[in-house]
mmCIF file of the N, C-alpha and C atoms, coordinates in Angstrom:
data_MODEL
# 
_entry.id   MODEL 
# 
loop_
_atom_site.group_PDB 
_atom_site.id 
_atom_site.type_symbol 
_atom_site.label_atom_id 
_atom_site.label_alt_id 
_atom_site.label_comp_id 
_atom_site.label_asym_id 
_atom_site.label_entity_id 
_atom_site.label_seq_id 
_atom_site.pdbx_PDB_ins_code 
_atom_site.Cartn_x 
_atom_site.Cartn_y 
_atom_site.Cartn_z 
_atom_site.occupancy 
_atom_site.B_iso_or_equiv 
_atom_site.pdbx_formal_charge 
_atom_site.auth_seq_id 
_atom_site.auth_comp_id 
_atom_site.auth_asym_id 
_atom_site.auth_atom_id 
_atom_site.pdbx_PDB_model_num 
ATOM 1   N N  . MET A 1 1  ? 2.530   9.850   9.546   1.00 0.00 ? 1  MET A N  1 
ATOM 2   C CA . MET A 1 1  ? 3.279   9.001   8.994   1.00 0.00 ? 1  MET A CA 1 
ATOM 3   C C  . MET A 1 1  ? 3.627   9.250   7.206   1.00 0.00 ? 1  MET A C  1 
ATOM 4   N N  . GLY A 1 2  ? 3.863   10.645  7.239   1.00 0.00 ? 2  GLY A N  1 
ATOM 5   C CA . GLY A 1 2  ? 4.375   10.969  6.206   1.00 0.00 ? 2  GLY A CA 1 
ATOM 6   C C  . GLY A 1 2  ? 5.831   10.984  5.253   1.00 0.00 ? 2  GLY A C  1 
ATOM 7   N N  . GLN A 1 3  ? 5.805   11.277  3.926   1.00 0.00 ? 3  GLN A N  1 
ATOM 8   C CA . GLN A 1 3  ? 6.721   10.719  3.335   1.00 0.00 ? 3  GLN A CA 1 
ATOM 9   C C  . GLN A 1 3  ? 7.131   12.356  2.490   1.00 0.00 ? 3  GLN A C  1 
ATOM 10  N N  . PRO A 1 4  ? 7.274   13.842  3.155   1.00 0.00 ? 4  PRO A N  1 
ATOM 11  C CA . PRO A 1 4  ? 7.650   14.653  2.962   1.00 0.00 ? 4  PRO A CA 1 
ATOM 12  C C  . PRO A 1 4  ? 8.532   14.952  1.531   1.00 0.00 ? 4  PRO A C  1 
ATOM 13  N N  . MET A 1 5  ? 8.201   15.732  0.489   1.00 0.00 ? 5  MET A N  1 
ATOM 14  C CA . MET A 1 5  ? 9.323   15.637  -0.827  1.00 0.00 ? 5  MET A CA 1 
ATOM 15  C C  . MET A 1 5  ? 10.282  16.041  -0.289  1.00 0.00 ? 5  MET A C  1 
ATOM 16  N N  . LYS A 1 6  ? 10.547  16.671  0.485   1.00 0.00 ? 6  LYS A N  1 
ATOM 17  C CA . LYS A 1 6  ? 11.840  17.864  1.011   1.00 0.00 ? 6  LYS A CA 1 
ATOM 18  C C  . LYS A 1 6  ? 12.969  16.630  1.594   1.00 0.00 ? 6  LYS A C  1 
ATOM 19  N N  . LYS A 1 7  ? 11.735  15.777  2.284   1.00 0.00 ? 7  LYS A N  1 
ATOM 20  C CA . LYS A 1 7  ? 12.988  14.783  3.202   1.00 0.00 ? 7  LYS A CA 1 
ATOM 21  C C  . LYS A 1 7  ? 13.573  13.622  1.756   1.00 0.00 ? 7  LYS A C  1 
ATOM 22  N N  . MET A 1 8  ? 12.703  13.147  1.346   1.00 0.00 ? 8  MET A N  1 
ATOM 23  C CA . MET A 1 8  ? 13.122  12.640  -0.019  1.00 0.00 ? 8  MET A CA 1 
ATOM 24  C C  . MET A 1 8  ? 14.277  13.077  -0.962  1.00 0.00 ? 8  MET A C  1 
ATOM 25  N N  . GLY A 1 9  ? 13.828  14.145  -1.364  1.00 0.00 ? 9  GLY A N  1 
ATOM 26  C CA . GLY A 1 9  ? 15.165  15.118  -1.872  1.00 0.00 ? 9  GLY A CA 1 
ATOM 27  C C  . GLY A 1 9  ? 16.305  14.791  -1.379  1.00 0.00 ? 9  GLY A C  1 
ATOM 28  N N  . GLU A 1 10 ? 16.464  15.036  -0.201  1.00 0.00 ? 10 GLU A N  1 
ATOM 29  C CA . GLU A 1 10 ? 17.533  15.324  0.824   1.00 0.00 ? 10 GLU A CA 1 
ATOM 30  C C  . GLU A 1 10 ? 18.258  13.780  0.795   1.00 0.00 ? 10 GLU A C  1 
ATOM 31  N N  . LEU A 1 11 ? 17.536  12.921  1.014   1.00 0.00 ? 11 LEU A N  1 
ATOM 32  C CA . LEU A 1 11 ? 18.288  12.101  1.214   1.00 0.00 ? 11 LEU A CA 1 
ATOM 33  C C  . LEU A 1 11 ? 18.144  10.852  -0.187  1.00 0.00 ? 11 LEU A C  1 
ATOM 34  N N  . GLY A 1 12 ? 17.906  10.937  -0.742  1.00 0.00 ? 12 GLY A N  1 
ATOM 35  C CA . GLY A 1 12 ? 17.419  10.341  -1.720  1.00 0.00 ? 12 GLY A CA 1 
ATOM 36  C C  . GLY A 1 12 ? 16.820  9.511   -2.242  1.00 0.00 ? 12 GLY A C  1 
ATOM 37  N N  . TYR A 1 13 ? 16.332  8.798   -1.004  1.00 0.00 ? 13 TYR A N  1 
ATOM 38  C CA . TYR A 1 13 ? 15.343  8.034   -0.963  1.00 0.00 ? 13 TYR A CA 1 
ATOM 39  C C  . TYR A 1 13 ? 14.428  7.764   0.400   1.00 0.00 ? 13 TYR A C  1 
ATOM 40  N N  . ILE A 1 14 ? 13.655  6.810   0.106   1.00 0.00 ? 14 ILE A N  1 
ATOM 41  C CA . ILE A 1 14 ? 13.311  6.782   2.155   1.00 0.00 ? 14 ILE A CA 1 
ATOM 42  C C  . ILE A 1 14 ? 12.261  5.274   1.862   1.00 0.00 ? 14 ILE A C  1 
ATOM 43  N N  . GLN A 1 15 ? 12.332  4.705   2.915   1.00 0.00 ? 15 GLN A N  1 
ATOM 44  C CA . GLN A 1 15 ? 11.793  3.500   3.213   1.00 0.00 ? 15 GLN A CA 1 
ATOM 45  C C  . GLN A 1 15 ? 10.749  3.795   3.784   1.00 0.00 ? 15 GLN A C  1 
ATOM 46  N N  . TRP A 1 16 ? 9.567   2.916   2.989   1.00 0.00 ? 16 TRP A N  1 
ATOM 47  C CA . TRP A 1 16 ? 8.253   3.381   3.566   1.00 0.00 ? 16 TRP A CA 1 
ATOM 48  C C  . TRP A 1 16 ? 7.853   2.090   4.579   1.00 0.00 ? 16 TRP A C  1 
ATOM 49  N N  . PRO A 1 17 ? 7.132   2.264   5.613   1.00 0.00 ? 17 PRO A N  1 
ATOM 50  C CA . PRO A 1 17 ? 6.598   3.632   6.558   1.00 0.00 ? 17 PRO A CA 1 
ATOM 51  C C  . PRO A 1 17 ? 7.721   4.319   6.948   1.00 0.00 ? 17 PRO A C  1 
ATOM 52  N N  . CYS A 1 18 ? 7.317   5.549   6.945   1.00 0.00 ? 18 CYS A N  1 
ATOM 53  C CA . CYS A 1 18 ? 8.203   6.706   7.366   1.00 0.00 ? 18 CYS A CA 1 
ATOM 54  C C  . CYS A 1 18 ? 7.379   7.500   9.063   1.00 0.00 ? 18 CYS A C  1 
ATOM 55  N N  . ARG A 1 19 ? 7.784   7.139   10.261  1.00 0.00 ? 19 ARG A N  1 
ATOM 56  C CA . ARG A 1 19 ? 6.988   7.616   10.836  1.00 0.00 ? 19 ARG A CA 1 
ATOM 57  C C  . ARG A 1 19 ? 6.915   9.373   11.742  1.00 0.00 ? 19 ARG A C  1 
ATOM 58  N N  . ASP A 1 20 ? 8.195   9.433   11.497  1.00 0.00 ? 20 ASP A N  1 
ATOM 59  C CA . ASP A 1 20 ? 8.151   11.113  11.459  1.00 0.00 ? 20 ASP A CA 1 
ATOM 60  C C  . ASP A 1 20 ? 8.799   11.714  10.352  1.00 0.00 ? 20 ASP A C  1 
ATOM 61  N N  . GLU A 1 21 ? 8.444   13.203  10.642  1.00 0.00 ? 21 GLU A N  1 
ATOM 62  C CA . GLU A 1 21 ? 9.347   14.419  9.291   1.00 0.00 ? 21 GLU A CA 1 
ATOM 63  C C  . GLU A 1 21 ? 10.725  14.623  9.627   1.00 0.00 ? 21 GLU A C  1 
ATOM 64  N N  . SER A 1 22 ? 11.138  13.955  10.877  1.00 0.00 ? 22 SER A N  1 
ATOM 65  C CA . SER A 1 22 ? 13.183  13.742  11.828  1.00 0.00 ? 22 SER A CA 1 
ATOM 66  C C  . SER A 1 22 ? 13.335  13.721  10.884  1.00 0.00 ? 22 SER A C  1 
ATOM 67  N N  . GLU A 1 23 ? 15.007  13.944  10.796  1.00 0.00 ? 23 GLU A N  1 
ATOM 68  C CA . GLU A 1 23 ? 15.779  13.617  9.520   1.00 0.00 ? 23 GLU A CA 1 
ATOM 69  C C  . GLU A 1 23 ? 16.472  12.148  10.151  1.00 0.00 ? 23 GLU A C  1 
ATOM 70  N N  . ALA A 1 24 ? 15.932  12.050  11.574  1.00 0.00 ? 24 ALA A N  1 
ATOM 71  C CA . ALA A 1 24 ? 16.861  10.603  11.849  1.00 0.00 ? 24 ALA A CA 1 
ATOM 72  C C  . ALA A 1 24 ? 16.048  9.810   11.288  1.00 0.00 ? 24 ALA A C  1 
ATOM 73  N N  . ASP A 1 25 ? 14.676  10.057  11.420  1.00 0.00 ? 25 ASP A N  1 
ATOM 74  C CA . ASP A 1 25 ? 13.421  8.543   11.081  1.00 0.00 ? 25 ASP A CA 1 
ATOM 75  C C  . ASP A 1 25 ? 13.590  8.739   9.222   1.00 0.00 ? 25 ASP A C  1 
ATOM 76  N N  . GLN A 1 26 ? 14.404  7.524   8.640   1.00 0.00 ? 26 GLN A N  1 
ATOM 77  C CA . GLN A 1 26 ? 15.062  7.248   7.701   1.00 0.00 ? 26 GLN A CA 1 
ATOM 78  C C  . GLN A 1 26 ? 13.581  6.173   6.484   1.00 0.00 ? 26 GLN A C  1 
ATOM 79  N N  . GLY A 1 27 ? 12.807  5.795   7.582   1.00 0.00 ? 27 GLY A N  1 
ATOM 80  C CA . GLY A 1 27 ? 11.844  5.181   7.492   1.00 0.00 ? 27 GLY A CA 1 
ATOM 81  C C  . GLY A 1 27 ? 12.174  3.440   8.076   1.00 0.00 ? 27 GLY A C  1 
ATOM 82  N N  . THR A 1 28 ? 11.290  2.446   7.882   1.00 0.00 ? 28 THR A N  1 
ATOM 83  C CA . THR A 1 28 ? 11.537  1.150   8.315   1.00 0.00 ? 28 THR A CA 1 
ATOM 84  C C  . THR A 1 28 ? 10.756  -0.025  7.782   1.00 0.00 ? 28 THR A C  1 
ATOM 85  N N  . SER A 1 29 ? 10.982  -1.204  7.711   1.00 0.00 ? 29 SER A N  1 
ATOM 86  C CA . SER A 1 29 ? 10.409  -1.891  6.767   1.00 0.00 ? 29 SER A CA 1 
ATOM 87  C C  . SER A 1 29 ? 9.077   -2.782  6.919   1.00 0.00 ? 29 SER A C  1 
ATOM 88  N N  . TYR A 1 30 ? 8.884   -2.348  8.993   1.00 0.00 ? 30 TYR A N  1 
ATOM 89  C CA . TYR A 1 30 ? 7.769   -2.759  9.584   1.00 0.00 ? 30 TYR A CA 1 
ATOM 90  C C  . TYR A 1 30 ? 6.717   -1.853  9.920   1.00 0.00 ? 30 TYR A C  1 
ATOM 91  N N  . LEU A 1 31 ? 6.077   -1.431  9.249   1.00 0.00 ? 31 LEU A N  1 
ATOM 92  C CA . LEU A 1 31 ? 4.726   -0.760  9.653   1.00 0.00 ? 31 LEU A CA 1 
ATOM 93  C C  . LEU A 1 31 ? 4.015   -0.988  11.337  1.00 0.00 ? 31 LEU A C  1 
ATOM 94  N N  . PHE A 1 32 ? 3.957   -2.009  11.480  1.00 0.00 ? 32 PHE A N  1 
ATOM 95  C CA . PHE A 1 32 ? 3.442   -2.857  12.924  1.00 0.00 ? 32 PHE A CA 1 
ATOM 96  C C  . PHE A 1 32 ? 4.385   -3.995  13.368  1.00 0.00 ? 32 PHE A C  1 
ATOM 97  N N  . LYS A 1 33 ? 5.214   -4.027  13.948  1.00 0.00 ? 33 LYS A N  1 
ATOM 98  C CA . LYS A 1 33 ? 6.600   -4.911  14.106  1.00 0.00 ? 33 LYS A CA 1 
ATOM 99  C C  . LYS A 1 33 ? 5.543   -5.829  15.202  1.00 0.00 ? 33 LYS A C  1 
ATOM 100 N N  . GLU A 1 34 ? 5.530   -5.786  16.512  1.00 0.00 ? 34 GLU A N  1 
ATOM 101 C CA . GLU A 1 34 ? 5.037   -6.150  17.931  1.00 0.00 ? 34 GLU A CA 1 
ATOM 102 C C  . GLU A 1 34 ? 3.287   -6.377  18.152  1.00 0.00 ? 34 GLU A C  1 
ATOM 103 N N  . LYS A 1 35 ? 2.951   -4.808  17.330  1.00 0.00 ? 35 LYS A N  1 
ATOM 104 C CA . LYS A 1 35 ? 1.777   -5.032  17.821  1.00 0.00 ? 35 LYS A CA 1 
ATOM 105 C C  . LYS A 1 35 ? 1.074   -4.275  16.878  1.00 0.00 ? 35 LYS A C  1 
ATOM 106 N N  . PHE A 1 36 ? -0.451  -4.337  16.505  1.00 0.00 ? 36 PHE A N  1 
ATOM 107 C CA . PHE A 1 36 ? -1.322  -2.998  15.669  1.00 0.00 ? 36 PHE A CA 1 
ATOM 108 C C  . PHE A 1 36 ? -1.444  -1.838  16.629  1.00 0.00 ? 36 PHE A C  1 
ATOM 109 N N  . ASP A 1 37 ? -1.469  -0.641  15.972  1.00 0.00 ? 37 ASP A N  1 
ATOM 110 C CA . ASP A 1 37 ? -2.135  0.549   16.537  1.00 0.00 ? 37 ASP A CA 1 
ATOM 111 C C  . ASP A 1 37 ? -3.783  0.412   16.839  1.00 0.00 ? 37 ASP A C  1 
ATOM 112 N N  . THR A 1 38 ? -3.776  -0.736  18.314  1.00 0.00 ? 38 THR A N  1 
ATOM 113 C CA . THR A 1 38 ? -5.581  -0.287  18.187  1.00 0.00 ? 38 THR A CA 1 
ATOM 114 C C  . THR A 1 38 ? -5.060  -0.891  19.928  1.00 0.00 ? 38 THR A C  1 
ATOM 115 N N  . PRO A 1 39 ? -6.373  -0.589  20.712  1.00 0.00 ? 39 PRO A N  1 
ATOM 116 C CA . PRO A 1 39 ? -6.405  -0.504  21.699  1.00 0.00 ? 39 PRO A CA 1 
ATOM 117 C C  . PRO A 1 39 ? -5.620  -2.114  22.526  1.00 0.00 ? 39 PRO A C  1 
ATOM 118 N N  . ASN A 1 40 ? -6.234  -2.956  22.014  1.00 0.00 ? 40 ASN A N  1 
ATOM 119 C CA . ASN A 1 40 ? -5.642  -4.453  21.864  1.00 0.00 ? 40 ASN A CA 1 
ATOM 120 C C  . ASN A 1 40 ? -4.304  -5.171  21.395  1.00 0.00 ? 40 ASN A C  1 
ATOM 121 N N  . GLY A 1 41 ? -4.014  -4.032  20.957  1.00 0.00 ? 41 GLY A N  1 
ATOM 122 C CA . GLY A 1 41 ? -2.864  -4.406  20.196  1.00 0.00 ? 41 GLY A CA 1 
ATOM 123 C C  . GLY A 1 41 ? -3.016  -5.519  18.752  1.00 0.00 ? 41 GLY A C  1 
ATOM 124 N N  . LEU A 1 42 ? -4.635  -5.488  18.587  1.00 0.00 ? 42 LEU A N  1 
ATOM 125 C CA . LEU A 1 42 ? -4.312  -6.831  17.510  1.00 0.00 ? 42 LEU A CA 1 
ATOM 126 C C  . LEU A 1 42 ? -5.158  -6.341  16.159  1.00 0.00 ? 42 LEU A C  1 
ATOM 127 N N  . ALA A 1 43 ? -5.033  -6.663  15.376  1.00 0.00 ? 43 ALA A N  1 
ATOM 128 C CA . ALA A 1 43 ? -5.413  -6.344  13.699  1.00 0.00 ? 43 ALA A CA 1 
ATOM 129 C C  . ALA A 1 43 ? -6.897  -6.326  13.454  1.00 0.00 ? 43 ALA A C  1 
ATOM 130 N N  . GLN A 1 44 ? -7.320  -5.329  13.207  1.00 0.00 ? 44 GLN A N  1 
ATOM 131 C CA . GLN A 1 44 ? -8.654  -5.554  12.779  1.00 0.00 ? 44 GLN A CA 1 
ATOM 132 C C  . GLN A 1 44 ? -9.009  -5.573  11.574  1.00 0.00 ? 44 GLN A C  1 
ATOM 133 N N  . PHE A 1 45 ? -10.509 -6.532  11.366  1.00 0.00 ? 45 PHE A N  1 
ATOM 134 C CA . PHE A 1 45 ? -10.728 -7.236  10.141  1.00 0.00 ? 45 PHE A CA 1 
ATOM 135 C C  . PHE A 1 45 ? -11.883 -6.672  10.028  1.00 0.00 ? 45 PHE A C  1 
ATOM 136 N N  . PHE A 1 46 ? -12.646 -6.152  8.827   1.00 0.00 ? 46 PHE A N  1 
ATOM 137 C CA . PHE A 1 46 ? -13.927 -6.285  8.482   1.00 0.00 ? 46 PHE A CA 1 
ATOM 138 C C  . PHE A 1 46 ? -14.089 -6.569  7.151   1.00 0.00 ? 46 PHE A C  1 
ATOM 139 N N  . THR A 1 47 ? -15.389 -7.195  7.209   1.00 0.00 ? 47 THR A N  1 
ATOM 140 C CA . THR A 1 47 ? -15.976 -8.469  5.887   1.00 0.00 ? 47 THR A CA 1 
ATOM 141 C C  . THR A 1 47 ? -17.108 -6.811  5.073   1.00 0.00 ? 47 THR A C  1 
ATOM 142 N N  . CYS A 1 48 ? -17.077 -7.353  4.387   1.00 0.00 ? 48 CYS A N  1 
ATOM 143 C CA . CYS A 1 48 ? -18.558 -6.751  3.356   1.00 0.00 ? 48 CYS A CA 1 
ATOM 144 C C  . CYS A 1 48 ? -18.923 -7.606  2.437   1.00 0.00 ? 48 CYS A C  1 
ATOM 145 N N  . ASP A 1 49 ? -20.447 -7.262  2.028   1.00 0.00 ? 49 ASP A N  1 
ATOM 146 C CA . ASP A 1 49 ? -21.304 -8.283  0.789   1.00 0.00 ? 49 ASP A CA 1 
ATOM 147 C C  . ASP A 1 49 ? -20.318 -7.911  -0.459  1.00 0.00 ? 49 ASP A C  1 
ATOM 148 N N  . TRP A 1 50 ? -20.585 -9.180  -0.969  1.00 0.00 ? 50 TRP A N  1 
ATOM 149 C CA . TRP A 1 50 ? -19.760 -9.322  -2.689  1.00 0.00 ? 50 TRP A CA 1 
ATOM 150 C C  . TRP A 1 50 ? -20.706 -8.876  -3.467  1.00 0.00 ? 50 TRP A C  1 
ATOM 151 N N  . VAL A 1 51 ? -20.957 -8.010  -4.073  1.00 0.00 ? 51 VAL A N  1 
ATOM 152 C CA . VAL A 1 51 ? -21.183 -7.425  -5.157  1.00 0.00 ? 51 VAL A CA 1 
ATOM 153 C C  . VAL A 1 51 ? -20.373 -8.021  -6.806  1.00 0.00 ? 51 VAL A C  1 
ATOM 154 N N  . ALA A 1 52 ? -21.599 -8.763  -7.645  1.00 0.00 ? 52 ALA A N  1 
ATOM 155 C CA . ALA A 1 52 ? -21.265 -8.777  -8.944  1.00 0.00 ? 52 ALA A CA 1 
ATOM 156 C C  . ALA A 1 52 ? -20.667 -7.542  -9.781  1.00 0.00 ? 52 ALA A C  1 
ATOM 157 N N  . PRO A 1 53 ? -19.500 -8.066  -10.359 1.00 0.00 ? 53 PRO A N  1 
ATOM 158 C CA . PRO A 1 53 ? -18.914 -6.789  -11.444 1.00 0.00 ? 53 PRO A CA 1 
ATOM 159 C C  . PRO A 1 53 ? -20.009 -5.997  -12.258 1.00 0.00 ? 53 PRO A C  1 
ATOM 160 N N  . ILE A 1 54 ? -19.569 -4.959  -12.923 1.00 0.00 ? 54 ILE A N  1 
ATOM 161 C CA . ILE A 1 54 ? -20.529 -4.062  -13.531 1.00 0.00 ? 54 ILE A CA 1 
ATOM 162 C C  . ILE A 1 54 ? -20.593 -4.422  -14.879 1.00 0.00 ? 54 ILE A C  1 
ATOM 163 N N  . ASP A 1 55 ? -19.148 -4.765  -15.541 1.00 0.00 ? 55 ASP A N  1 
ATOM 164 C CA . ASP A 1 55 ? -19.152 -5.285  -16.709 1.00 0.00 ? 55 ASP A CA 1 
ATOM 165 C C  . ASP A 1 55 ? -19.568 -6.726  -16.499 1.00 0.00 ? 55 ASP A C  1 
ATOM 166 N N  . LYS A 1 56 ? -19.823 -7.301  -17.591 1.00 0.00 ? 56 LYS A N  1 
ATOM 167 C CA . LYS A 1 56 ? -20.338 -8.643  -18.044 1.00 0.00 ? 56 LYS A CA 1 
ATOM 168 C C  . LYS A 1 56 ? -19.059 -8.752  -19.188 1.00 0.00 ? 56 LYS A C  1 
ATOM 169 N N  . LEU A 1 57 ? -18.195 -10.280 -19.335 1.00 0.00 ? 57 LEU A N  1 
ATOM 170 C CA . LEU A 1 57 ? -17.439 -11.117 -20.283 1.00 0.00 ? 57 LEU A CA 1 
ATOM 171 C C  . LEU A 1 57 ? -18.810 -11.432 -21.717 1.00 0.00 ? 57 LEU A C  1 
ATOM 172 N N  . THR A 1 58 ? -18.070 -11.010 -22.373 1.00 0.00 ? 58 THR A N  1 
ATOM 173 C CA . THR A 1 58 ? -18.832 -11.115 -23.436 1.00 0.00 ? 58 THR A CA 1 
ATOM 174 C C  . THR A 1 58 ? -18.004 -12.059 -24.731 1.00 0.00 ? 58 THR A C  1 
ATOM 175 N N  . ASP A 1 59 ? -18.542 -12.265 -25.855 1.00 0.00 ? 59 ASP A N  1 
ATOM 176 C CA . ASP A 1 59 ? -17.838 -12.651 -27.207 1.00 0.00 ? 59 ASP A CA 1 
ATOM 177 C C  . ASP A 1 59 ? -17.148 -11.487 -28.024 1.00 0.00 ? 59 ASP A C  1 
ATOM 178 N N  . GLU A 1 60 ? -17.341 -10.815 -27.865 1.00 0.00 ? 60 GLU A N  1 
ATOM 179 C CA . GLU A 1 60 ? -17.187 -9.188  -28.268 1.00 0.00 ? 60 GLU A CA 1 
ATOM 180 C C  . GLU A 1 60 ? -15.296 -8.508  -26.985 1.00 0.00 ? 60 GLU A C  1 
ATOM 181 N N  . TYR A 1 61 ? -16.251 -8.820  -25.599 1.00 0.00 ? 61 TYR A N  1 
ATOM 182 C CA . TYR A 1 61 ? -15.335 -8.200  -24.845 1.00 0.00 ? 61 TYR A CA 1 
ATOM 183 C C  . TYR A 1 61 ? -15.385 -9.273  -24.035 1.00 0.00 ? 61 TYR A C  1 
ATOM 184 N N  . PRO A 1 62 ? -14.169 -10.164 -24.064 1.00 0.00 ? 62 PRO A N  1 
ATOM 185 C CA . PRO A 1 62 ? -13.892 -11.887 -23.796 1.00 0.00 ? 62 PRO A CA 1 
ATOM 186 C C  . PRO A 1 62 ? -12.851 -11.489 -22.470 1.00 0.00 ? 62 PRO A C  1 
ATOM 187 N N  . MET A 1 63 ? -12.081 -10.449 -21.852 1.00 0.00 ? 63 MET A N  1 
ATOM 188 C CA . MET A 1 63 ? -11.545 -10.363 -20.914 1.00 0.00 ? 63 MET A CA 1 
ATOM 189 C C  . MET A 1 63 ? -11.651 -8.619  -19.893 1.00 0.00 ? 63 MET A C  1 
ATOM 190 N N  . VAL A 1 64 ? -10.967 -9.442  -18.861 1.00 0.00 ? 64 VAL A N  1 
ATOM 191 C CA . VAL A 1 64 ? -11.039 -8.375  -18.106 1.00 0.00 ? 64 VAL A CA 1 
ATOM 192 C C  . VAL A 1 64 ? -9.125  -8.028  -17.627 1.00 0.00 ? 64 VAL A C  1 
ATOM 193 N N  . LEU A 1 65 ? -9.293  -6.813  -17.929 1.00 0.00 ? 65 LEU A N  1 
ATOM 194 C CA . LEU A 1 65 ? -7.876  -5.974  -18.164 1.00 0.00 ? 65 LEU A CA 1 
ATOM 195 C C  . LEU A 1 65 ? -7.930  -4.918  -16.766 1.00 0.00 ? 65 LEU A C  1 
ATOM 196 N N  . SER A 1 66 ? -6.936  -5.267  -16.238 1.00 0.00 ? 66 SER A N  1 
ATOM 197 C CA . SER A 1 66 ? -6.165  -4.808  -14.250 1.00 0.00 ? 66 SER A CA 1 
ATOM 198 C C  . SER A 1 66 ? -5.198  -3.874  -14.621 1.00 0.00 ? 66 SER A C  1 
ATOM 199 N N  . THR A 1 67 ? -4.656  -2.754  -14.629 1.00 0.00 ? 67 THR A N  1 
ATOM 200 C CA . THR A 1 67 ? -3.293  -2.131  -14.598 1.00 0.00 ? 67 THR A CA 1 
ATOM 201 C C  . THR A 1 67 ? -2.860  -2.106  -13.436 1.00 0.00 ? 67 THR A C  1 
ATOM 202 N N  . VAL A 1 68 ? -3.346  -2.426  -11.901 1.00 0.00 ? 68 VAL A N  1 
ATOM 203 C CA . VAL A 1 68 ? -2.402  -2.627  -11.002 1.00 0.00 ? 68 VAL A CA 1 
ATOM 204 C C  . VAL A 1 68 ? -1.075  -1.438  -10.830 1.00 0.00 ? 68 VAL A C  1 
ATOM 205 N N  . ARG A 1 69 ? -1.566  -0.677  -10.745 1.00 0.00 ? 69 ARG A N  1 
ATOM 206 C CA . ARG A 1 69 ? -1.703  0.875   -10.327 1.00 0.00 ? 69 ARG A CA 1 
ATOM 207 C C  . ARG A 1 69 ? -1.144  0.600   -9.230  1.00 0.00 ? 69 ARG A C  1 
ATOM 208 N N  . GLU A 1 70 ? -1.783  0.233   -7.840  1.00 0.00 ? 70 GLU A N  1 
ATOM 209 C CA . GLU A 1 70 ? -1.762  0.695   -6.594  1.00 0.00 ? 70 GLU A CA 1 
ATOM 210 C C  . GLU A 1 70 ? -0.510  -0.162  -6.630  1.00 0.00 ? 70 GLU A C  1 
ATOM 211 N N  . VAL A 1 71 ? 1.085   0.294   -6.277  1.00 0.00 ? 71 VAL A N  1 
ATOM 212 C CA . VAL A 1 71 ? 1.769   -0.356  -5.679  1.00 0.00 ? 71 VAL A CA 1 
ATOM 213 C C  . VAL A 1 71 ? 1.931   -1.305  -4.625  1.00 0.00 ? 71 VAL A C  1 
ATOM 214 N N  . GLY A 1 72 ? 1.681   -0.098  -3.413  1.00 0.00 ? 72 GLY A N  1 
ATOM 215 C CA . GLY A 1 72 ? 1.554   -0.851  -2.343  1.00 0.00 ? 72 GLY A CA 1 
ATOM 216 C C  . GLY A 1 72 ? 0.709   -1.591  -1.591  1.00 0.00 ? 72 GLY A C  1 
ATOM 217 N N  . HIS A 1 73 ? -0.116  -1.884  -2.756  1.00 0.00 ? 73 HIS A N  1 
ATOM 218 C CA . HIS A 1 73 ? -1.422  -2.741  -2.248  1.00 0.00 ? 73 HIS A CA 1 
ATOM 219 C C  . HIS A 1 73 ? -1.614  -3.706  -2.763  1.00 0.00 ? 73 HIS A C  1 
ATOM 220 N N  . TYR A 1 74 ? -1.603  -3.814  -4.564  1.00 0.00 ? 74 TYR A N  1 
ATOM 221 C CA . TYR A 1 74 ? -1.417  -4.546  -4.850  1.00 0.00 ? 74 TYR A CA 1 
ATOM 222 C C  . TYR A 1 74 ? -0.345  -5.903  -6.143  1.00 0.00 ? 74 TYR A C  1 
ATOM 223 N N  . SER A 1 75 ? 0.428   -4.923  -5.848  1.00 0.00 ? 75 SER A N  1 
ATOM 224 C CA . SER A 1 75 ? 1.782   -5.444  -7.362  1.00 0.00 ? 75 SER A CA 1 
ATOM 225 C C  . SER A 1 75 ? 3.009   -5.567  -5.912  1.00 0.00 ? 75 SER A C  1 
ATOM 226 N N  . CYS A 1 76 ? 3.389   -6.904  -6.613  1.00 0.00 ? 76 CYS A N  1 
ATOM 227 C CA . CYS A 1 76 ? 4.815   -7.246  -5.769  1.00 0.00 ? 76 CYS A CA 1 
ATOM 228 C C  . CYS A 1 76 ? 5.854   -6.446  -6.727  1.00 0.00 ? 76 CYS A C  1 
ATOM 229 N N  . ARG A 1 77 ? 6.102   -5.415  -7.150  1.00 0.00 ? 77 ARG A N  1 
ATOM 230 C CA . ARG A 1 77 ? 6.792   -4.796  -8.123  1.00 0.00 ? 77 ARG A CA 1 
ATOM 231 C C  . ARG A 1 77 ? 7.818   -5.394  -8.954  1.00 0.00 ? 77 ARG A C  1 
ATOM 232 N N  . SER A 1 78 ? 7.397   -6.993  -8.865  1.00 0.00 ? 78 SER A N  1 
ATOM 233 C CA . SER A 1 78 ? 8.200   -7.808  -10.047 1.00 0.00 ? 78 SER A CA 1 
ATOM 234 C C  . SER A 1 78 ? 8.800   -7.164  -11.518 1.00 0.00 ? 78 SER A C  1 
ATOM 235 N N  . MET A 1 79 ? 7.647   -6.926  -11.962 1.00 0.00 ? 79 MET A N  1 
ATOM 236 C CA . MET A 1 79 ? 8.143   -6.831  -13.251 1.00 0.00 ? 79 MET A CA 1 
ATOM 237 C C  . MET A 1 79 ? 8.258   -4.991  -13.279 1.00 0.00 ? 79 MET A C  1 
ATOM 238 N N  . ASN A 1 80 ? 8.015   -3.871  -12.842 1.00 0.00 ? 80 ASN A N  1 
ATOM 239 C CA . ASN A 1 80 ? 7.688   -2.632  -12.679 1.00 0.00 ? 80 ASN A CA 1 
ATOM 240 C C  . ASN A 1 80 ? 8.482   -1.429  -11.521 1.00 0.00 ? 80 ASN A C  1 
ATOM 241 N N  . GLY A 1 81 ? 8.823   -2.478  -10.569 1.00 0.00 ? 81 GLY A N  1 
ATOM 242 C CA . GLY A 1 81 ? 9.234   -1.784  -9.497  1.00 0.00 ? 81 GLY A CA 1 
ATOM 243 C C  . GLY A 1 81 ? 10.739  -0.970  -9.887  1.00 0.00 ? 81 GLY A C  1 
# 
């Protein structure tokens, strides 16, 4: 499910996810529409133990900053998309 640079250059755009490298596949807005790519078709969820952050808030540093650079995972792109 790659997005080859050559394909993006030729089309001028590409919709993620792109399932194959053929010119006919210009991407889709759904990665998994009917079922997930698992043996039973269901999503898999995993848990992990919570770990406290390393950095602590102090009077000198009273806030936490986040750059939100992982557009596809954390940001809705409403401000920088």
